[in-house]
N, CA, C and O of each residue as an XYZ file, in Angstrom:
272
protein
N      20.983      0.081      2.070
C      19.961      0.474      1.062
C      19.244      0.976      2.188
O      18.918      0.132      3.022
N      18.902      2.251      2.414
C      17.703      2.905      3.493
C      17.040      3.332      2.465
O      17.642      4.131      1.747
N      15.797      2.991      2.123
C      14.643      3.550      1.811
C      13.531      3.274      2.619
O      13.480      2.348      3.429
N      12.602      4.122      2.381
C      11.266      3.868      2.609
C      10.536      3.106      2.347
O      10.844      2.537      1.300
N       9.169      2.574      3.023
C       8.349      1.822      2.993
C       7.976      2.413      0.852
O       7.812      1.456      0.095
N       7.917      3.527      0.355
C       6.719      3.876     -0.736
C       8.570      3.622     -2.094
O       8.609      3.021     -3.168
N       9.568      4.260     -1.463
C      10.572      3.850     -2.042
C      10.791      2.629     -2.769
O      10.704      2.386     -3.972
N      11.247      1.546     -1.278
C      10.843      0.158     -1.995
C      10.054     -0.551     -2.179
O      10.452     -1.706     -2.333
N       8.973     -0.388     -2.246
C       7.769     -0.599     -2.976
C       8.141     -0.273     -4.726
O       8.026     -1.088     -5.641
N       8.478      0.764     -4.804
C       8.422      1.478     -6.179
C       9.347      0.780     -7.201
O       9.250      0.524     -8.401
N      10.446      0.540     -6.082
C      11.775     -0.370     -6.700
C      11.073     -1.756     -7.415
O      10.851     -2.120     -8.570
N      10.885     -2.236     -6.237
C      10.427     -4.010     -6.301
C       9.080     -4.245     -7.075
O       8.570     -5.364     -7.125
N       8.499     -3.085     -7.705
C       7.489     -3.299     -8.636
C       8.118     -2.764     -9.989
O       7.516     -2.765    -11.062
N       9.045     -2.435     -9.847
C       9.793     -1.958    -11.164
C      10.338     -3.152    -11.840
O      10.659     -3.256    -13.024
N      10.392     -4.032    -10.908
C      11.316     -4.969    -11.691
C      10.848     -6.226    -12.388
O      11.454     -7.182    -12.871
N       8.989     -5.770    -12.231
C       8.256     -6.774    -12.950
C       8.723     -7.785    -12.816
O       9.771     -7.475    -12.249
N       8.738     -9.078    -12.943
C       9.678    -10.153    -13.353
C      10.810    -10.855    -13.354
O      11.082    -12.011    -13.677
N      11.424     -9.956    -12.935
C      13.349    -10.324    -12.505
C      12.866    -10.428    -11.421
O      12.375     -9.507    -10.768
N      12.968    -11.780    -11.046
C      13.547    -12.625     -9.568
C      15.119    -12.296     -9.174
O      15.753    -12.169     -8.127
N      15.342    -12.241    -10.311
C      17.118    -12.155     -9.236
C      17.190    -10.834     -8.974
O      18.040    -10.627     -8.108
N      16.488     -9.535     -9.475
C      16.401     -8.364     -9.494
C      15.671     -7.894     -7.639
O      15.979     -6.997     -6.854
N      14.631     -9.023     -7.570
C      13.482     -8.315     -7.002
C      14.603     -9.332     -5.503
O      14.865     -8.786     -4.432
N      14.945    -10.430     -5.770
C      15.485    -11.105     -4.758
C      16.516     -9.981     -4.012
O      16.643     -9.897     -2.791
N      17.126     -9.253     -4.864
C      18.533     -8.377     -4.471
C      18.093     -7.404     -3.287
O      18.828     -7.059     -2.362
N      16.681     -6.997     -3.490
C      16.378     -6.545     -2.499
C      15.732     -6.401     -1.360
O      15.397     -5.469     -0.628
N      15.568     -8.426     -1.406
C      15.373     -8.551      0.086
C      16.113     -9.136      0.989
O      16.567    -10.251      0.734
N      16.443     -8.383      2.480
C      16.986     -8.882      3.496
C      17.251    -10.665      3.812
O      16.230    -11.337      3.957
N      18.546    -11.337      3.903
C      18.453    -12.384      4.401
C      17.592    -12.932      5.050
O      17.087    -13.997      4.696
N      17.183    -12.129      6.407
C      16.984    -12.817      7.476
C      15.143    -12.121      7.593
O      14.481    -11.940      8.615
N      14.614    -11.777      5.616
C      13.227    -11.598      5.477
C      12.429    -12.875      5.954
O      13.014    -13.955      5.860
N      11.042    -12.844      6.497
C       9.936    -13.682      6.398
C       8.607    -13.126      5.149
O       8.253    -11.950      5.067
N       8.175    -13.977      4.491
C       7.293    -13.299      3.993
C       6.478    -14.352      4.161
O       6.766    -15.549      4.181
N       4.971    -13.580      4.335
C       3.740    -14.153      4.796
C       3.004    -13.740      3.531
O       2.961    -12.633      2.994
N       2.313    -15.137      3.109
C       1.092    -15.085      1.860
C      -0.302    -15.461      2.656
O      -0.429    -15.904      3.798
N      -1.373    -15.113      1.609
C      -2.463    -14.623      1.861
C      -3.136    -16.361      2.073
O      -4.307    -16.545      2.405
N      -2.058    -17.617      1.787
C      -3.064    -18.896      1.787
C      -2.072    -19.048      3.216
O      -1.810    -20.227      3.454
N      -1.362    -17.855      4.401
C      -1.022    -18.430      5.269
C       0.327    -19.275      5.467
O       0.537    -20.129      6.329
N       1.154    -18.844      4.497
C       2.383    -19.476      4.043
C       3.151    -18.901      4.652
O       2.951    -17.688      4.605
N       4.296    -19.304      5.457
C       5.856    -18.119      5.050
C       6.912    -18.601      5.350
O       7.239    -19.524      6.096
N       7.540    -17.787      4.597
C       8.565    -18.314      3.670
C       9.442    -17.814      4.172
O       9.313    -16.592      4.098
N      10.909    -18.302      5.010
C      11.996    -18.233      5.491
C      13.029    -17.952      5.045
O      13.414    -18.806      4.246
N      14.071    -16.683      5.247
C      15.070    -16.335      4.159
C      15.131    -16.356      2.653
O      14.242    -16.902      2.000
N      16.226    -15.734      2.063
C      15.810    -15.513      0.373
C      15.637    -17.123     -0.423
O      14.883    -17.083     -1.395
N      16.075    -18.113     -0.201
C      16.395    -19.376     -0.713
C      14.655    -20.016     -0.950
O      14.224    -20.721     -1.863
N      14.033    -19.523      0.096
C      12.434    -20.044      0.258
C      11.386    -19.083     -0.083
O      10.187    -19.290     -0.273
N      12.268    -17.646     -0.140
C      11.189    -15.980     -0.711
C      10.840    -16.737     -2.145
O       9.785    -16.998     -2.723
N      12.475    -17.000     -2.486
C      12.828    -16.779     -4.131
C      11.806    -18.197     -4.953
O      11.237    -18.233     -6.044
N      11.906    -19.019     -4.066
C      11.003    -20.112     -4.451
C       9.287    -20.108     -4.938
O       8.547    -20.483     -5.848
N       9.277    -19.414     -3.649
C       7.538    -18.290     -3.391
C       7.109    -17.865     -4.422
O       6.216    -18.382     -5.093
N       8.022    -16.340     -4.784
C       7.718    -16.198     -5.361
C       7.619    -16.451     -7.365
O       6.815    -16.042     -8.202
N       9.016    -17.409     -7.468
C       8.914    -18.271     -8.565
C       7.681    -19.112     -8.773
O       7.142    -19.236     -9.873
N       7.265    -19.675     -7.677
C       5.878    -20.155     -8.022
C       4.836    -19.270     -8.603
O       4.363    -19.550     -9.705
N       4.286    -17.796     -7.674
C       3.836    -17.043     -8.119
C       3.799    -16.644     -9.312
O       2.687    -16.416     -9.788
N       5.085    -16.431    -10.201
C       5.448    -16.081    -11.500
C       4.756    -16.702    -12.410
O       3.924    -16.313    -13.229
N       5.476    -18.325    -12.016
C       4.863    -19.358    -13.119
C       3.494    -20.061    -12.961
O       3.257    -21.161    -13.460
N       2.582    -19.320    -12.205
C       1.328    -19.744    -11.839
C       0.285    -18.611    -12.610
O      -0.564    -18.814    -13.477
N       0.691    -17.366    -11.952
C       0.041    -16.222    -12.759
C       0.684    -15.261    -13.930
O       1.856    -14.882    -13.922
N      -0.023    -15.022    -14.665
C       0.697    -14.615    -16.032
C      -0.166    -13.319    -16.503
O      -1.302    -13.032    -16.127
N       0.710    -12.559    -17.480
C      -0.066    -11.070    -17.767
C      -0.873    -10.802    -16.580
O      -2.053    -10.990    -16.878
N      -0.693    -10.309    -14.906
C      -0.883     -9.976    -14.064
C      -0.605     -8.238    -13.990
O       0.253     -7.775    -14.741
N      -1.196     -7.522    -13.267
C      -1.553     -5.446    -13.620
C      -1.667     -5.662    -12.190
O      -2.694     -5.988    -11.594
N      -0.238     -5.402    -11.570
C      -0.262     -5.406    -10.044
C      -0.013     -4.357     -9.446
O       1.133     -3.935     -9.599
N      -1.092     -3.428     -8.430
C      -0.648     -2.205     -8.243
C      -0.396     -2.194     -6.626
O      -0.561     -3.164     -5.886
N      -0.117     -1.355     -6.377
C      -0.200     -0.766     -4.706
C      -0.258      0.498     -4.656
O       0.488      1.176     -5.361
N      -1.220      1.091     -3.752
C      -1.337      2.524     -3.545
C      -1.830      2.108     -2.118
O      -2.249      1.136     -1.489
N      -1.378      4.077     -1.927
C      -1.353      4.730     -0.893
C      -0.909      4.250      0.501
O      -1.536      4.066      1.545
N       0.696      4.077      0.081
C       1.589      3.324      1.280
C       1.904      4.717      2.081
O       1.948      5.830      1.559
N       2.083      4.458      3.259
C       2.262      5.617      4.566
C       3.263      5.156      4.921
O       3.857      5.637      5.886
């Protein structure tokens, strides 16, 4: 899948809390960095970290603006 960063983030956000759909967008070799300075490497670790966020944060209203 070849997308611009904006297209990717729009698709990522449109998946809401669908963890499987979000993980499908992530490359096997991806690394996610979180604001607590943790790093999650690969789909399994990233999925686990995202699930933990979903389980912790309920009813959030998440927006990203002005991507270039």
